[in-house]
MARNUMI-159370 format. One line per 5 residues: number of its first residue (from 1); their letters; for each residue x, y, z of C-alpha. Coordinates in nm, 4 decimals, padded with zeros to 6 digits, always signed. Layout:
N
NUM = A = X/Y/Z  ...;
! end
This chain:
206
1 = MTDSG = -03.5716/+00.6275/+01.8931  -03.8754/+00.5347/+01.6933  -03.8604/+00.5211/+01.3151  -04.0530/+00.7988/+01.1414  -04.1098/+00.5785/+00.8338;
6 = EPFVH = -03.9643/+00.8377/+00.6019  -03.6768/+00.7486/+00.3654  -03.3235/+00.8837/+00.4266  -02.9753/+00.8224/+00.2944  -02.8176/+00.4927/+00.3948;
11 = WCEVC = -02.4407/+00.4713/+00.3234  -02.1985/+00.1832/+00.3332  -01.8588/+00.2502/+00.4957  -01.7020/-00.0401/+00.3118  -01.7956/-00.0021/-00.0548;
16 = GKTEV = -01.9322/+00.3579/-00.0567  -02.2792/+00.2592/-00.1874  -02.5689/+00.4839/-00.0943  -02.9437/+00.4218/-00.1060  -03.2458/+00.6301/-00.0065;
21 = LTSEQ = -03.4639/+00.3916/+00.1959  -03.6873/+00.3825/+00.5007  -03.5443/+00.1978/+00.8000  -03.7773/-00.0933/+00.7403  -03.6817/-00.1186/+00.3693;
26 = AYRKG = -03.3124/-00.1104/+00.4649  -03.3574/-00.3727/+00.7310  -03.5381/-00.6072/+00.4942  -03.2679/-00.5577/+00.2280  -02.9994/-00.6555/+00.4771;
31 = WDFPP = -02.8481/-00.3177/+00.5675  -02.6836/-00.2717/+00.9048  -02.7820/+00.0860/+00.9862  -02.9549/+00.2818/+01.2654  -03.2085/+00.2927/+01.4051;
36 = RMGAW = -03.2885/-00.0762/+01.3403  -02.9266/-00.1872/+01.3714  -02.6915/+00.0127/+01.5989  -02.7477/+00.3616/+01.7310  -02.7172/+00.7161/+01.6070;
41 = GAISP = -02.3866/+00.8810/+01.7052  -02.2302/+00.5609/+01.8331  -01.9713/+00.3455/+01.6601  -02.1685/+00.0621/+01.5006  -02.1653/-00.0886/+01.1528;
46 = RTCNA = -02.2852/+00.1053/+00.8528  -02.2972/-00.1608/+00.5783  -02.5048/-00.2548/+00.2771  -02.6273/-00.6047/+00.2150  -02.3255/-00.6980/+00.0073;
51 = CPMNQ = -02.0409/-00.6016/+00.2458  -01.9068/-00.7843/+00.5515  -01.9186/-00.6456/+00.9007  -01.5551/-00.7436/+00.9596  -01.4396/-00.4560/+00.7402;
56 = TVWWA = -01.6152/-00.1848/+00.9509  -01.4668/+00.0528/+01.2020  -01.6820/-00.1104/+01.4690  -01.5135/-00.4457/+01.4000  -01.1639/-00.2944/+01.4018;
61 = IQMDG = -01.2330/-00.1369/+01.7453  -01.4470/-00.4007/+01.9138  -01.3165/-00.7288/+01.7675  -00.9579/-00.6476/+01.6556  -00.8907/-00.4176/+01.9535;
66 = YDAEQ = -00.7593/-00.1255/+01.7459  -00.6924/+00.2039/+01.9159  -00.7066/+00.5483/+01.7507  -00.3450/+00.5306/+01.6349  -00.4040/+00.1985/+01.4541;
71 = LSSHQ = -00.7033/+00.3206/+01.2556  -00.6434/+00.4280/+00.8952  -00.7329/+00.7788/+00.7826  -01.0429/+00.6384/+00.6078  -01.1483/+00.4655/+00.9298;
76 = HEVAT = -01.1038/+00.7927/+01.1214  -01.3223/+00.9708/+00.8678  -01.5896/+00.7037/+00.8982  -01.5773/+00.7270/+01.2803  -01.6083/+01.1060/+01.2637;
81 = RIVAE = -01.9019/+01.0825/+01.0305  -02.0817/+00.8263/+01.2507  -02.0308/+01.0276/+01.5690  -02.1550/+01.3475/+01.3992  -02.4653/+01.1979/+01.2404;
86 = GPDGK = -02.8070/+01.1979/+01.3929  -03.1712/+01.2046/+01.3005  -03.3258/+01.5420/+01.2306  -03.6941/+01.6202/+01.2837  -03.7852/+01.4261/+00.9692;
91 = GRAQS = -03.5896/+01.1116/+01.0641  -03.3034/+01.1666/+00.8154  -02.9453/+01.0953/+00.9026  -02.7289/+01.4057/+00.8923  -02.3568/+01.3986/+00.8443;
96 = PAPDP = -02.0802/+01.6426/+00.7566  -02.0325/+01.7537/+00.4021  -01.7830/+01.5337/+00.2182  -01.4299/+01.6620/+00.1712  -01.3675/+01.7162/-00.2018;
101 = NRPDR = -00.9945/+01.6518/-00.1474  -01.0691/+01.3097/+00.0056  -01.3610/+01.1638/-00.1971  -01.5020/+00.8148/-00.1733  -01.4683/+00.7611/-00.5513;
106 = LDVDA = -01.2497/+00.8805/-00.8364  -01.2714/+00.8571/-01.2108  -00.9976/+00.9212/-01.4644  -01.1739/+01.2362/-01.5949  -01.1445/+01.4090/-01.2533;
111 = GGSWV = -00.8209/+01.5908/-01.3426  -00.5466/+01.6759/-01.1018  -00.3085/+01.4499/-00.9117  -00.4335/+01.1934/-00.6578  -00.2863/+00.9311/-00.4261;
116 = VSTRS = -00.4850/+00.6083/-00.3960  -00.3849/+00.4077/-00.0897  -00.4682/+00.0417/-00.0576  -00.4981/-00.2112/+00.2259  -00.1634/-00.3769/+00.1432;
121 = GSNYL = +00.0250/-00.0478/+00.2073  +00.0691/+00.0379/-00.1584  +00.0169/+00.3996/-00.2704  -00.0476/+00.4913/-00.6275  -00.0005/+00.8395/-00.7747;
126 = LQLDG = -00.2526/+00.9112/-01.0480  -00.1753/+01.2130/-01.2671  -00.5013/+01.2801/-01.4502  -00.4270/+01.6115/-01.6319  -00.3371/+01.6359/-02.0008;
131 = DERMV = -00.3884/+01.4013/-02.2912  -00.1889/+01.1150/-02.1395  -00.2882/+01.0067/-01.7841  -00.0133/+00.8455/-01.5782  +00.0135/+00.6161/-01.2804;
136 = SRLAV = +00.3084/+00.5261/-01.0580  +00.3433/+00.3229/-00.7403  +00.4978/+00.5267/-00.4629  +00.5357/+00.2620/-00.1903  +00.4549/-00.1007/-00.1366;
141 = DDGHV = +00.4454/-00.3415/+00.1544  +00.7006/-00.5981/+00.0349  +00.5359/-00.8641/+00.2505  +00.2205/-00.8586/+00.0389  +00.1762/-01.0750/-00.2677;
146 = HSDGA = -00.1091/-01.0246/-00.5078  -00.3277/-01.3142/-00.6047  -00.1627/-01.3370/-00.9449  +00.1843/-01.3281/-00.7896  +00.2659/-00.9875/-00.9331;
151 = HPLRR = +00.2502/-00.6228/-00.8228  +00.0278/-00.3958/-01.0368  +00.3363/-00.2086/-01.1587  +00.6916/-00.3298/-01.2198  +00.8930/-00.1022/-00.9838;
156 = DGETL = +00.8279/+00.1692/-00.7263  +00.8491/+00.5129/-00.8782  +00.7971/+00.3870/-01.2394  +00.5506/+00.6009/-01.4289  +00.3317/+00.4269/-01.6882;
161 = PLLGL = +00.0357/+00.5339/-01.8970  -00.3018/+00.4895/-01.7268  -00.5243/+00.3910/-02.0193  -00.8422/+00.3561/-01.8136  -01.0270/+00.1615/-01.5473;
166 = VDPPI = -01.2188/-00.1627/-01.5442  -01.5480/-00.1120/-01.3565  -01.4990/+00.2608/-01.2904  -01.4811/+00.4635/-01.0769  -01.2119/+00.3789/-00.8268;
171 = QVGPP = -01.3958/+00.3531/-00.4896  -01.2969/+00.3326/-00.1241  -01.3747/-00.0292/-00.0198  -01.3293/-00.2535/-00.3257  -01.0057/-00.3026/-00.5246;
176 = AYLVI = -00.9211/-00.0790/-00.8174  -00.8713/-00.2320/-01.1591  -00.6147/-00.0327/-01.3630  -00.5611/-00.0622/-01.7385  -00.1900/+00.0077/-01.7848;
181 = GKVTD = +00.0134/+00.0545/-02.1016  +00.3831/+00.0043/-02.1872  +00.4408/-00.2598/-01.9189  +00.6608/-00.4575/-02.1642  +00.8501/-00.3758/-02.4825;
186 = EPGYV = +00.7198/-00.6776/-02.6689  +00.5972/-00.6022/-03.0222  +00.2240/-00.5876/-03.0508  +00.1690/-00.5382/-02.6741  -00.1057/-00.2930/-02.5932;
191 = STTRA = -00.2053/-00.3008/-02.2273  -00.2581/-00.5085/-01.9159  -00.5143/-00.4939/-01.6368  -00.3948/-00.5049/-01.2750  -00.6037/-00.5170/-00.9607;
196 = TTPVV = -00.4918/-00.3468/-00.6405  -00.5883/-00.4649/-00.3008  -00.8977/-00.2915/-00.1497  -00.8734/+00.0891/-00.1616  -00.8690/+00.2557/+00.1803;
201 = EIRRV = -00.8208/+00.6189/+00.0893  -00.8315/+00.8620/-00.2075  -00.6496/+01.1924/-00.1548  -00.5917/+01.4910/-00.3866  -00.2259/+01.6100/-00.3757;
206 = D = -00.2186/+01.9061/-00.6130;
! end
């Protein structure tokens, strides 16, 4: 396929970043994206210039040897989007409309209840309705240890105030940074910030 030279949406499957660029602009900025890198409708990397190829669906299938059952729900969604996309008459990439119940990003003002799943196997329930937003860890892979030696929350099932986010919104790809209150009963204690492992899925549950 030849490049029409018109700009279209480039999206990164790892961090969720989007940019409207021509293929030449994207290539010069370091994007891996069709038609300069990979092919329309075929599993190949869709990454910005800041994200590694080894976190793509292509890498999981081609290099790690994953089959369909081993792919995460986020990876399945990425693969579906890649297979469905294709250039229209104006050279733009087309893809299915995003699922509002499985967004690529989430802020604390979204309302509702959401499960944020991370690469380590942890799942966090965020309850974002009402004056006091809450977070609780539903499950954790006990074999995983965070870089600071601690889990983001003290115990599975414990519900604590979610005071906010560092570097909002929560996004599929990078870790989430949660500002949590009432982690200890020490006088004068206000909050702590905990980082999850990279987020792999955001799912509405109410």
